VEXTI-746144 format. One record per residue (C-alpha): residue number from 1; x, y, z. Coordinates in Angstrom, 1 decimal. Last residue first. Layout:
<sites>
{site NUM {X Y Z}}
...
</sites>
This chain:
<sites>
{site 488 {-4.5 8.1 -20.8}}
{site 487 {-2.3 5.3 -19.3}}
{site 486 {-5.0 2.7 -20.1}}
{site 485 {-5.1 3.8 -23.7}}
{site 484 {-1.4 3.5 -24.1}}
{site 483 {-1.5 0.0 -22.6}}
{site 482 {-4.3 -1.1 -25.0}}
{site 481 {-2.4 0.4 -28.0}}
{site 480 {0.7 -1.5 -27.0}}
{site 479 {-1.2 -4.7 -26.5}}
{site 478 {-2.8 -4.3 -30.0}}
{site 477 {0.6 -3.8 -31.6}}
{site 476 {2.1 -6.8 -29.7}}
{site 475 {-0.8 -9.0 -30.9}}
{site 474 {-0.4 -7.9 -34.5}}
{site 473 {3.3 -8.8 -34.4}}
{site 472 {2.7 -12.1 -32.6}}
{site 471 {0.1 -13.2 -35.2}}
{site 470 {2.4 -12.2 -38.1}}
{site 469 {5.2 -14.3 -36.6}}
{site 468 {2.9 -17.3 -36.1}}
{site 467 {1.4 -17.1 -39.6}}
{site 466 {-2.2 -18.2 -39.1}}
{site 465 {-3.2 -21.5 -40.8}}
{site 464 {-4.3 -21.4 -44.4}}
{site 463 {-7.6 -22.5 -45.9}}
{site 462 {-8.5 -24.4 -49.0}}
{site 461 {-12.0 -24.7 -50.4}}
{site 460 {-13.4 -28.2 -50.5}}
{site 459 {-16.9 -27.1 -51.4}}
{site 458 {-18.3 -28.6 -48.1}}
{site 457 {-15.9 -26.5 -46.1}}
{site 456 {-16.3 -23.4 -48.3}}
{site 455 {-20.1 -23.2 -47.9}}
{site 454 {-21.4 -22.7 -44.4}}
{site 453 {-18.3 -22.8 -42.3}}
{site 452 {-16.2 -21.1 -45.0}}
{site 451 {-18.7 -18.3 -45.5}}
{site 450 {-19.1 -17.6 -41.8}}
{site 449 {-15.3 -17.7 -41.3}}
{site 448 {-14.9 -15.2 -44.2}}
{site 447 {-17.4 -12.7 -42.7}}
{site 446 {-19.9 -12.1 -45.5}}
{site 445 {-19.8 -8.9 -47.5}}
{site 444 {-20.7 -10.9 -50.6}}
{site 443 {-18.1 -8.9 -52.6}}
{site 442 {-15.4 -10.4 -50.4}}
{site 441 {-16.4 -13.9 -51.4}}
{site 440 {-15.6 -13.2 -55.1}}
{site 439 {-11.9 -12.6 -54.0}}
{site 438 {-11.4 -16.4 -53.3}}
{site 437 {-7.7 -16.9 -52.5}}
{site 436 {-7.3 -13.4 -51.2}}
{site 435 {-10.5 -13.7 -49.2}}
{site 434 {-9.1 -16.9 -47.5}}
{site 433 {-5.7 -15.3 -46.9}}
{site 432 {-7.4 -12.4 -45.0}}
{site 431 {-9.5 -14.9 -42.9}}
{site 430 {-6.5 -16.9 -41.7}}
{site 429 {-7.9 -20.0 -40.1}}
{site 428 {-6.1 -22.8 -38.1}}
{site 427 {-4.7 -20.8 -35.2}}
{site 426 {-8.2 -19.9 -34.3}}
{site 425 {-10.6 -16.9 -34.7}}
{site 424 {-7.9 -14.5 -35.8}}
{site 423 {-8.0 -10.7 -35.3}}
{site 422 {-7.3 -8.2 -38.2}}
{site 421 {-9.6 -5.5 -36.8}}
{site 420 {-12.1 -6.1 -39.6}}
{site 419 {-12.1 -9.8 -38.6}}
{site 418 {-12.7 -9.0 -34.9}}
{site 417 {-15.7 -6.6 -35.4}}
{site 416 {-18.9 -8.2 -36.6}}
{site 415 {-18.2 -11.9 -36.8}}
{site 414 {-15.2 -11.8 -34.4}}
{site 413 {-17.3 -10.2 -31.7}}
{site 412 {-20.2 -12.6 -32.2}}
{site 411 {-17.8 -15.6 -31.8}}
{site 410 {-16.1 -14.1 -28.7}}
{site 409 {-19.3 -13.2 -26.8}}
{site 408 {-18.3 -10.0 -24.9}}
{site 407 {-17.0 -10.1 -21.4}}
{site 406 {-15.1 -6.8 -21.9}}
{site 405 {-11.9 -8.0 -20.1}}
{site 404 {-11.5 -11.0 -22.5}}
{site 403 {-12.2 -8.8 -25.5}}
{site 402 {-9.5 -6.4 -24.4}}
{site 401 {-7.2 -9.3 -23.6}}
{site 400 {-7.3 -10.4 -27.2}}
{site 399 {-4.7 -13.2 -27.8}}
{site 398 {-5.8 -15.3 -24.8}}
{site 397 {-9.5 -14.6 -25.4}}
{site 396 {-9.3 -15.8 -29.1}}
{site 395 {-7.2 -18.9 -28.2}}
{site 394 {-9.6 -19.9 -25.4}}
{site 393 {-12.6 -19.5 -27.7}}
{site 392 {-11.2 -21.5 -30.6}}
{site 391 {-13.7 -21.1 -33.5}}
{site 390 {-14.0 -23.6 -36.4}}
{site 389 {-15.6 -26.3 -34.3}}
{site 388 {-17.8 -27.5 -37.2}}
{site 387 {-21.0 -27.2 -35.1}}
{site 386 {-19.9 -23.9 -33.5}}
{site 385 {-19.0 -22.3 -36.8}}
{site 384 {-22.1 -23.8 -38.4}}
{site 383 {-24.4 -22.3 -35.7}}
{site 382 {-22.9 -18.8 -36.1}}
{site 381 {-23.1 -19.2 -39.9}}
{site 380 {-26.8 -20.1 -39.8}}
{site 379 {-27.5 -16.8 -37.9}}
{site 378 {-25.1 -14.9 -40.2}}
{site 377 {-26.9 -16.2 -43.3}}
{site 376 {-30.2 -14.9 -41.9}}
{site 375 {-28.6 -11.5 -41.2}}
{site 374 {-26.9 -11.4 -44.6}}
{site 373 {-30.4 -11.7 -46.3}}
{site 372 {-32.0 -9.2 -43.9}}
{site 371 {-29.5 -6.4 -44.4}}
{site 370 {-26.2 -5.9 -42.7}}
{site 369 {-26.7 -2.6 -41.0}}
{site 368 {-30.5 -2.8 -40.2}}
{site 367 {-30.0 -6.5 -39.5}}
{site 366 {-27.8 -6.0 -36.5}}
{site 365 {-30.6 -6.6 -34.0}}
{site 364 {-31.2 -9.9 -35.8}}
{site 363 {-27.7 -11.0 -35.0}}
{site 362 {-28.2 -10.2 -31.3}}
{site 361 {-31.5 -12.1 -31.3}}
{site 360 {-29.8 -15.1 -33.0}}
{site 359 {-27.2 -15.2 -30.3}}
{site 358 {-29.7 -16.3 -27.7}}
{site 357 {-27.6 -17.9 -24.8}}
{site 356 {-24.5 -15.9 -25.7}}
{site 355 {-26.5 -12.6 -25.8}}
{site 354 {-28.3 -13.7 -22.5}}
{site 353 {-24.9 -14.2 -20.8}}
{site 352 {-23.8 -10.7 -22.0}}
{site 351 {-27.0 -9.2 -20.6}}
{site 350 {-26.6 -11.0 -17.3}}
{site 349 {-23.1 -9.5 -17.0}}
{site 348 {-19.9 -11.5 -17.4}}
{site 347 {-17.1 -11.3 -14.9}}
{site 346 {-16.7 -15.1 -14.8}}
{site 345 {-19.4 -16.7 -17.0}}
{site 344 {-18.4 -20.3 -16.3}}
{site 343 {-17.9 -20.8 -20.1}}
{site 342 {-15.6 -17.7 -20.0}}
{site 341 {-13.5 -19.1 -17.1}}
{site 340 {-13.3 -22.5 -18.8}}
{site 339 {-12.2 -20.8 -22.1}}
{site 338 {-9.6 -18.8 -20.2}}
{site 337 {-8.2 -21.9 -18.6}}
{site 336 {-8.2 -23.7 -22.0}}
{site 335 {-6.3 -20.9 -23.6}}
{site 334 {-3.8 -20.8 -20.7}}
{site 333 {-3.3 -24.6 -21.1}}
{site 332 {-2.7 -24.2 -24.8}}
{site 331 {-0.2 -21.5 -24.3}}
{site 330 {1.5 -23.5 -21.5}}
{site 329 {1.6 -26.6 -23.6}}
{site 328 {3.0 -24.7 -26.5}}
{site 327 {5.7 -23.3 -24.3}}
{site 326 {6.5 -26.8 -23.1}}
{site 325 {6.6 -28.1 -26.7}}
{site 324 {8.8 -25.2 -27.7}}
{site 323 {11.2 -26.0 -24.9}}
{site 322 {11.3 -29.7 -25.8}}
{site 321 {12.2 -28.7 -29.4}}
{site 320 {14.9 -26.4 -28.0}}
{site 319 {16.3 -29.3 -25.9}}
{site 318 {16.6 -31.5 -29.0}}
{site 317 {18.1 -28.6 -31.0}}
{site 316 {20.8 -28.3 -28.4}}
{site 315 {21.7 -31.9 -28.8}}
{site 314 {22.0 -31.7 -32.5}}
{site 313 {23.9 -28.5 -32.5}}
{site 312 {26.7 -29.7 -30.2}}
{site 311 {28.3 -26.2 -30.3}}
{site 310 {31.1 -26.6 -27.9}}
{site 309 {29.5 -29.3 -25.7}}
{site 308 {30.1 -27.5 -22.4}}
{site 307 {29.3 -23.9 -23.5}}
{site 306 {26.1 -24.8 -25.4}}
{site 305 {25.1 -27.4 -22.8}}
{site 304 {25.1 -24.7 -20.1}}
{site 303 {22.9 -22.5 -22.2}}
{site 302 {20.5 -25.4 -22.8}}
{site 301 {20.4 -26.3 -19.1}}
{site 300 {19.6 -22.7 -18.0}}
{site 299 {16.8 -22.4 -20.6}}
{site 298 {15.5 -25.9 -19.5}}
{site 297 {15.4 -24.7 -15.9}}
{site 296 {13.5 -21.6 -16.9}}
{site 295 {11.1 -23.8 -18.9}}
{site 294 {10.6 -26.0 -15.9}}
{site 293 {9.7 -23.0 -13.8}}
{site 292 {7.1 -22.0 -16.3}}
{site 291 {5.7 -25.5 -16.3}}
{site 290 {5.4 -25.5 -12.6}}
{site 289 {3.6 -22.1 -12.7}}
{site 288 {1.1 -23.5 -15.2}}
{site 287 {0.7 -26.6 -13.1}}
{site 286 {-0.1 -24.4 -10.1}}
{site 285 {-2.6 -22.5 -12.2}}
{site 284 {-4.2 -25.8 -13.3}}
{site 283 {-4.5 -26.8 -9.6}}
{site 282 {-6.1 -23.4 -8.8}}
{site 281 {-8.5 -23.7 -11.7}}
{site 280 {-9.6 -27.3 -10.6}}
{site 279 {-10.1 -26.0 -7.0}}
{site 278 {-12.1 -23.1 -8.4}}
{site 277 {-14.3 -25.6 -10.2}}
{site 276 {-14.8 -27.7 -7.1}}
{site 275 {-15.6 -24.5 -5.1}}
{site 274 {-18.1 -23.4 -7.7}}
{site 273 {-19.8 -26.8 -7.5}}
{site 272 {-20.2 -26.5 -3.8}}
{site 271 {-21.5 -23.0 -3.9}}
{site 270 {-24.2 -23.9 -6.5}}
{site 269 {-23.7 -22.7 -10.0}}
{site 268 {-25.5 -19.9 -11.8}}
{site 267 {-25.2 -20.2 -15.6}}
{site 266 {-28.6 -18.6 -16.3}}
{site 265 {-31.0 -18.7 -13.3}}
{site 264 {-33.5 -21.3 -14.3}}
{site 263 {-31.0 -24.1 -13.6}}
{site 262 {-31.8 -27.1 -15.8}}
{site 261 {-29.8 -25.5 -18.7}}
{site 260 {-26.7 -25.2 -16.5}}
{site 259 {-26.7 -28.8 -15.4}}
{site 258 {-27.1 -29.9 -19.0}}
{site 257 {-24.2 -27.6 -20.1}}
{site 256 {-22.0 -29.2 -17.4}}
{site 255 {-22.9 -32.7 -18.6}}
{site 254 {-22.2 -31.7 -22.2}}
{site 253 {-18.8 -30.1 -21.2}}
{site 252 {-17.8 -33.4 -19.5}}
{site 251 {-18.8 -35.4 -22.6}}
{site 250 {-16.8 -33.0 -24.8}}
{site 249 {-13.7 -33.4 -22.6}}
{site 248 {-14.1 -37.2 -22.6}}
{site 247 {-14.4 -37.1 -26.4}}
{site 246 {-11.3 -34.8 -26.8}}
{site 245 {-9.2 -36.9 -24.4}}
{site 244 {-10.2 -40.0 -26.3}}
{site 243 {-9.2 -38.5 -29.7}}
{site 242 {-5.9 -37.4 -28.2}}
{site 241 {-5.3 -40.9 -26.9}}
{site 240 {-6.3 -42.2 -30.4}}
{site 239 {-3.7 -40.0 -32.1}}
{site 238 {-1.0 -41.1 -29.6}}
{site 237 {-1.8 -44.8 -30.2}}
{site 236 {-1.7 -44.4 -33.9}}
{site 235 {1.8 -43.0 -34.2}}
{site 234 {1.4 -42.4 -37.8}}
{site 233 {2.8 -44.6 -40.6}}
{site 232 {3.0 -41.9 -43.3}}
{site 231 {0.2 -41.2 -45.8}}
{site 230 {1.8 -39.1 -48.6}}
{site 229 {0.8 -41.8 -51.2}}
{site 228 {3.5 -42.9 -53.6}}
{site 227 {4.2 -46.2 -51.9}}
{site 226 {0.5 -47.0 -51.3}}
{site 225 {-0.3 -46.1 -54.9}}
{site 224 {2.6 -48.2 -56.3}}
{site 223 {1.7 -51.3 -54.2}}
{site 222 {-1.9 -51.1 -55.3}}
{site 221 {-1.2 -50.8 -59.0}}
{site 220 {1.6 -53.4 -58.9}}
{site 219 {-0.7 -55.9 -57.1}}
{site 218 {-3.6 -55.2 -59.5}}
{site 217 {-1.3 -56.1 -62.4}}
{site 216 {0.2 -59.2 -60.7}}
{site 215 {-3.1 -60.6 -59.7}}
{site 214 {-4.0 -62.3 -56.4}}
{site 213 {-7.7 -61.8 -55.6}}
{site 212 {-8.2 -58.6 -53.7}}
{site 211 {-8.5 -57.3 -50.2}}
{site 210 {-7.4 -53.7 -49.2}}
{site 209 {-7.5 -53.2 -45.4}}
{site 208 {-7.5 -49.7 -43.9}}
{site 207 {-6.5 -49.2 -40.3}}
{site 206 {-7.8 -47.1 -37.4}}
{site 205 {-6.8 -43.8 -39.0}}
{site 204 {-3.4 -45.2 -40.1}}
{site 203 {-1.8 -48.6 -40.5}}
{site 202 {-2.4 -49.4 -44.1}}
{site 201 {-3.1 -53.1 -44.5}}
{site 200 {-2.7 -55.0 -47.8}}
{site 199 {-4.5 -58.4 -48.1}}
{site 198 {-3.8 -60.7 -51.1}}
{site 197 {-6.1 -63.5 -52.0}}
{site 196 {-5.8 -67.0 -53.5}}
{site 195 {-9.1 -68.7 -54.0}}
{site 194 {-10.3 -71.9 -52.3}}
{site 193 {-11.5 -69.8 -49.4}}
{site 192 {-11.5 -70.9 -45.8}}
{site 191 {-8.2 -69.2 -44.8}}
{site 190 {-9.2 -66.0 -46.6}}
{site 189 {-12.6 -65.8 -44.8}}
{site 188 {-11.0 -66.5 -41.4}}
{site 187 {-8.4 -63.7 -42.1}}
{site 186 {-11.1 -61.2 -43.1}}
{site 185 {-13.2 -62.0 -40.0}}
{site 184 {-10.2 -61.8 -37.7}}
{site 183 {-9.4 -58.4 -39.2}}
{site 182 {-12.9 -57.1 -38.4}}
{site 181 {-13.2 -58.4 -34.8}}
{site 180 {-14.1 -61.5 -32.8}}
{site 179 {-14.7 -65.0 -34.3}}
{site 178 {-12.0 -66.5 -32.0}}
{site 177 {-10.7 -64.6 -29.0}}
{site 176 {-8.4 -61.5 -29.4}}
{site 175 {-10.5 -59.1 -27.3}}
{site 174 {-13.2 -59.6 -24.7}}
{site 173 {-16.0 -57.4 -23.4}}
{site 172 {-17.2 -56.7 -27.0}}
{site 171 {-18.2 -53.0 -27.5}}
{site 170 {-21.7 -51.6 -27.5}}
{site 169 {-21.3 -47.9 -28.2}}
{site 168 {-21.3 -44.7 -26.0}}
{site 167 {-17.9 -45.5 -24.5}}
{site 166 {-16.5 -45.1 -28.0}}
{site 165 {-12.9 -44.5 -26.8}}
{site 164 {-12.2 -44.3 -23.0}}
{site 163 {-14.2 -42.8 -20.2}}
{site 162 {-15.1 -44.8 -17.1}}
{site 161 {-15.0 -48.5 -16.3}}
{site 160 {-12.7 -49.0 -19.2}}
{site 159 {-13.0 -52.2 -21.2}}
{site 158 {-10.3 -54.8 -20.6}}
{site 157 {-7.6 -55.5 -23.2}}
{site 156 {-5.6 -52.4 -22.3}}
{site 155 {-2.8 -51.3 -24.6}}
{site 154 {-4.8 -48.5 -26.3}}
{site 153 {-8.0 -47.6 -24.3}}
{site 152 {-11.5 -48.8 -24.8}}
{site 151 {-15.0 -47.4 -23.7}}
{site 150 {-18.0 -49.1 -22.1}}
{site 149 {-21.5 -50.0 -23.4}}
{site 148 {-21.0 -53.7 -22.7}}
{site 147 {-20.7 -56.8 -24.8}}
{site 146 {-20.5 -60.6 -24.5}}
{site 145 {-19.8 -61.8 -28.1}}
{site 144 {-22.6 -62.4 -30.6}}
{site 143 {-22.2 -65.1 -33.1}}
{site 142 {-24.5 -67.7 -31.4}}
{site 141 {-26.9 -64.9 -30.5}}
{site 140 {-27.5 -63.9 -34.1}}
{site 139 {-26.4 -60.2 -34.7}}
{site 138 {-29.1 -57.7 -35.6}}
{site 137 {-30.2 -57.5 -31.9}}
{site 136 {-26.8 -56.1 -31.0}}
{site 135 {-27.6 -52.8 -32.8}}
{site 134 {-24.5 -50.7 -33.3}}
{site 133 {-22.4 -53.8 -32.3}}
{site 132 {-18.6 -53.5 -32.2}}
{site 131 {-16.5 -56.7 -32.1}}
{site 130 {-12.9 -56.8 -30.9}}
{site 129 {-9.8 -58.2 -32.7}}
{site 128 {-9.3 -55.5 -35.5}}
{site 127 {-11.9 -53.3 -33.8}}
{site 126 {-9.7 -51.0 -31.7}}
{site 125 {-7.1 -51.0 -33.2}}
{site 124 {-6.5 -51.8 -36.9}}
{site 123 {-8.8 -53.4 -39.6}}
{site 122 {-11.2 -50.6 -38.9}}
{site 121 {-12.2 -49.9 -42.6}}
{site 120 {-12.4 -52.5 -45.4}}
{site 119 {-11.7 -51.8 -49.1}}
{site 118 {-12.6 -54.8 -51.3}}
{site 117 {-11.4 -55.1 -54.9}}
{site 116 {-13.9 -57.2 -56.9}}
{site 115 {-13.5 -61.0 -57.6}}
{site 114 {-13.4 -61.7 -61.4}}
{site 113 {-16.3 -63.9 -62.3}}
{site 112 {-17.3 -67.6 -61.8}}
{site 111 {-18.3 -67.4 -58.1}}
{site 110 {-18.7 -63.6 -58.1}}
{site 109 {-22.1 -63.8 -56.2}}
{site 108 {-20.8 -66.5 -53.9}}
{site 107 {-17.6 -64.6 -53.1}}
{site 106 {-19.5 -61.4 -52.4}}
{site 105 {-21.9 -63.3 -50.1}}
{site 104 {-18.9 -64.8 -48.2}}
{site 103 {-17.3 -61.4 -47.8}}
{site 102 {-20.5 -59.9 -46.3}}
{site 101 {-20.8 -63.0 -44.1}}
{site 100 {-17.3 -62.4 -42.6}}
{site 99 {-17.8 -58.6 -42.2}}
{site 98 {-21.2 -58.9 -40.4}}
{site 97 {-20.4 -61.8 -38.1}}
{site 96 {-16.9 -60.6 -37.2}}
{site 95 {-17.9 -57.0 -36.1}}
{site 94 {-17.6 -53.5 -37.5}}
{site 93 {-21.1 -52.8 -38.7}}
{site 92 {-20.7 -50.4 -41.7}}
{site 91 {-17.5 -49.6 -43.5}}
{site 90 {-17.2 -52.0 -46.4}}
{site 89 {-16.2 -50.4 -49.7}}
{site 88 {-16.8 -52.4 -52.8}}
{site 87 {-15.0 -52.1 -56.2}}
{site 86 {-15.5 -53.6 -59.6}}
{site 85 {-19.3 -54.3 -59.4}}
{site 84 {-20.7 -57.1 -61.5}}
{site 83 {-23.6 -58.1 -59.3}}
{site 82 {-26.0 -56.7 -56.6}}
{site 81 {-29.1 -58.5 -55.2}}
{site 80 {-27.1 -60.8 -52.8}}
{site 79 {-25.6 -57.6 -51.3}}
{site 78 {-29.0 -56.2 -50.2}}
{site 77 {-30.1 -58.4 -47.2}}
{site 76 {-26.6 -58.8 -45.7}}
{site 75 {-26.0 -55.0 -46.1}}
{site 74 {-28.9 -54.0 -43.9}}
{site 73 {-31.5 -51.7 -45.6}}
{site 72 {-31.8 -48.2 -46.8}}
{site 71 {-30.7 -49.1 -50.3}}
{site 70 {-29.2 -46.3 -52.4}}
{site 69 {-28.6 -45.4 -56.1}}
{site 68 {-26.8 -42.4 -57.4}}
{site 67 {-25.5 -42.0 -61.0}}
{site 66 {-29.1 -41.6 -62.1}}
{site 65 {-29.3 -38.0 -60.9}}
{site 64 {-26.2 -36.6 -59.2}}
{site 63 {-27.4 -33.3 -57.6}}
{site 62 {-31.1 -34.1 -57.3}}
{site 61 {-30.3 -37.6 -56.0}}
{site 60 {-27.9 -36.2 -53.4}}
{site 59 {-30.5 -33.6 -52.2}}
{site 58 {-33.2 -36.2 -52.0}}
{site 57 {-31.0 -38.5 -49.9}}
{site 56 {-30.4 -35.7 -47.3}}
{site 55 {-27.5 -37.0 -45.1}}
{site 54 {-27.0 -39.1 -42.0}}
{site 53 {-27.9 -42.5 -43.7}}
{site 52 {-29.8 -45.0 -41.4}}
{site 51 {-30.1 -48.4 -43.2}}
{site 50 {-27.0 -47.7 -45.3}}
{site 49 {-26.2 -49.3 -48.7}}
{site 48 {-24.9 -47.1 -51.5}}
{site 47 {-24.8 -48.0 -55.2}}
{site 46 {-22.7 -46.2 -57.9}}
{site 45 {-22.4 -46.2 -61.7}}
{site 44 {-19.5 -45.0 -63.8}}
{site 43 {-19.4 -42.3 -66.6}}
{site 42 {-15.8 -41.4 -65.6}}
{site 41 {-16.2 -37.8 -64.5}}
{site 40 {-19.7 -38.3 -63.1}}
{site 39 {-18.7 -41.6 -61.4}}
{site 38 {-15.6 -39.9 -59.8}}
{site 37 {-17.8 -37.1 -58.4}}
{site 36 {-20.1 -39.8 -57.1}}
{site 35 {-17.3 -41.5 -55.3}}
{site 34 {-16.2 -38.3 -53.5}}
{site 33 {-19.8 -37.5 -52.7}}
{site 32 {-20.2 -40.9 -51.0}}
{site 31 {-17.0 -40.2 -49.0}}
{site 30 {-18.7 -37.2 -47.4}}
{site 29 {-22.1 -38.9 -47.1}}
{site 28 {-22.7 -38.5 -43.4}}
{site 27 {-22.7 -42.3 -42.7}}
{site 26 {-22.3 -44.0 -46.1}}
{site 25 {-22.0 -47.6 -44.8}}
{site 24 {-21.6 -50.2 -47.6}}
{site 23 {-20.4 -48.5 -50.7}}
{site 22 {-20.6 -50.2 -54.1}}
{site 21 {-18.7 -49.1 -57.2}}
{site 20 {-19.4 -49.8 -60.9}}
{site 19 {-17.2 -48.8 -63.9}}
{site 18 {-13.8 -48.9 -62.2}}
{site 17 {-10.9 -47.7 -64.4}}
{site 16 {-8.3 -49.8 -62.5}}
{site 15 {-6.1 -46.6 -62.2}}
{site 14 {-9.0 -44.4 -61.0}}
{site 13 {-10.2 -46.8 -58.4}}
{site 12 {-6.7 -47.1 -57.1}}
{site 11 {-6.1 -43.3 -57.1}}
{site 10 {-9.4 -42.6 -55.2}}
{site 9 {-8.9 -45.3 -52.6}}
{site 8 {-5.3 -44.4 -51.6}}
{site 7 {-4.3 -40.7 -51.2}}
{site 6 {-7.4 -38.7 -51.9}}
{site 5 {-9.9 -41.2 -50.5}}
{site 4 {-8.1 -42.4 -47.3}}
{site 3 {-9.5 -39.7 -45.0}}
{site 2 {-13.0 -40.2 -46.4}}
{site 1 {-13.1 -43.8 -45.3}}
</sites>
């Protein structure tokens, strides 16, 4: 629920002055830290419930002391032991049985007391009307829907035979039938209850439900926070499609990496596999040419419309927007093609491949210049950059043809040379702006991207995307120098 904290959950908790908060499903602990910071500032207490937390419990206890309490058990076993909390966040097992019985336990515990405010994640697609089982054996057979480890796609009731969202999880085969899904569980609980409840749903990031006993004061607080939040109704389907495409691309890359690792000769493909990859590249190049031709056609059409419609600005702007989108698609496609060629080690020597395979050895070789301390930090930084996806290889190679031609590892080049040469690791990160915002970092002599990936990201430090005009100007200057050097 971390995406909702700043705009919705945090402001609501603050306005009701919550003294005790329970979180069911802590995952990596990002939202847990948000809650604990509130507890420290407001002298409140917190309890987490997660059988398999993905963070260092000891580290959190050291940092937050007695403000932090955790049960590493299933929620249905722990909730009967907790009382008098003001707020509870349910974001664990997204299925009808778990959510319905969590709500029933809460109602039983608060029988003669004020019912807490309940935040529930995944009340939208895909799990509003379809169960998810992280561990099917935890769900009694009578409450367990037929399930398969297959993915989902917006607008399709049936599971996908290949690809789709969350294809690595156990998803219910059917959708919209009784006792199936998170939202269904909430509605069934409300229908069976003798209390009057209000349920607010925010349609973003798979849906956030806010359940509370009807109360004018609470109603006003929640309505005002939702109204004043900067969360707009996003086109959820498009976001999910992009998410699915990202997951499928990641799975494809993982399969390719597995094949490469099993081959004792680094990154050497069989002739048949190379032919298939070349076919994909050829098809993408054809698509690239088609897009260029389409842009030319749009340019002609836009100019014609300018003369015919006598300055119909609105219509012209629509075409210009389409043109920008097409140009962006071409740039993105070019970046992805260059990244694919790099990952396939086209025009890269055995030495360069070994450097990319064992970057730590390269970084250690630089220790005489950077010092042992910075060397160890740079090793961790290289891994953090890749883990947090802070470096866009295709973008870097597209904007730096000299690096593309050299075959050098793009991340290592940026860490030791690229930043000093005013190059950018991705369109999302301006290293110069980062150092201006936080001048103390400059004294550490760490590459700004290394610092942000290791420390700044967790500390909530702000970053600024690359200024497009500035990026183009620097790129033109570099291309001019490269052209002049070739002539000489």
